[in-house]
C-alpha positions as CSV (number, residue, x, y, z in Angstrom):
1,X,-19.4,128.8,16.6
2,X,-18.3,125.3,18.3
3,X,-16.5,122.6,16.7
4,X,-15.7,119.3,17.2
5,X,-13.0,116.8,16.4
6,X,-13.8,113.2,16.1
7,X,-10.7,110.6,16.2
8,X,-10.2,107.2,15.1
9,X,-12.5,107.2,12.2
10,X,-12.6,103.9,9.9
11,X,-11.5,104.3,6.2
12,X,-14.3,102.7,4.7
13,X,-16.8,105.3,6.9
14,X,-14.8,108.4,6.2
15,X,-14.7,107.1,2.1
16,X,-18.4,106.7,2.4
17,X,-18.9,109.9,3.7
18,X,-16.5,111.6,1.0
19,X,-18.7,109.5,-1.9
20,X,-22.3,110.9,0.1
21,X,-20.8,114.8,-0.2
22,X,-19.8,114.7,-3.5
23,X,-23.0,112.7,-4.7
24,X,-25.0,115.7,-3.1
25,X,-22.4,118.8,-4.3
26,X,-21.4,119.3,-0.7
27,X,-17.9,119.4,1.6
28,X,-17.3,116.5,3.3
29,X,-17.6,119.2,6.1
30,X,-21.2,120.8,5.0
31,X,-22.4,116.9,4.9
32,X,-21.5,115.7,8.2
33,X,-22.9,118.5,9.8
34,X,-26.2,118.0,7.7
35,X,-26.0,114.3,9.2
36,X,-25.5,115.7,12.8
37,X,-28.3,118.2,12.2
38,X,-30.8,115.9,10.9
39,X,-30.4,113.2,13.2
40,X,-31.1,115.6,16.3
41,X,-34.0,117.3,15.2
42,X,-36.8,116.4,17.1
43,X,-39.9,115.2,14.6
44,X,-42.8,116.6,16.2
45,X,-45.3,114.6,14.6
46,X,-43.5,111.2,15.1
47,X,-43.0,112.4,18.8
48,X,-47.1,113.0,19.2
49,X,-47.7,109.4,17.5
50,X,-44.8,108.0,20.3
51,X,-46.6,109.4,23.3
52,X,-50.0,108.6,22.0
53,X,-49.1,104.9,21.8
54,X,-47.3,104.6,25.1
55,X,-50.4,106.7,26.5
56,X,-52.7,103.9,24.9
57,X,-50.4,100.7,26.0
58,X,-50.8,102.3,29.7
59,X,-54.3,103.1,30.2
60,X,-55.1,99.8,31.4
61,X,-52.0,98.9,33.5
62,X,-52.4,98.5,37.0
63,X,-50.5,100.5,39.2
64,X,-49.2,99.7,43.0
65,X,-50.1,102.2,45.3
66,X,-47.1,104.2,46.4
67,X,-47.6,104.9,49.9
68,X,-47.7,101.4,50.4
69,X,-44.3,100.7,48.5
70,X,-42.8,103.1,50.7
71,X,-43.8,102.5,53.6
72,X,-42.6,99.3,52.9
73,X,-39.0,101.0,52.2
74,X,-39.3,102.6,55.7
75,X,-40.0,99.5,57.6
76,X,-36.9,97.4,56.1
């Protein structure tokens, strides 16, 4: 299993992490591991909502004809 080392953490951050770990009856390492796992997990429902919103926002957007843009670029 891989390991990481994070240097130069602010003492107040480490203190808050230790307090949070103690509150949750976990070691500091277990608490930080859980935070990293949760922060990198993709929430499928949130991703679907975001995709729908982007699609809705772009639905009536006029887009330039890419062939004319390519032609302009080649003429330079």
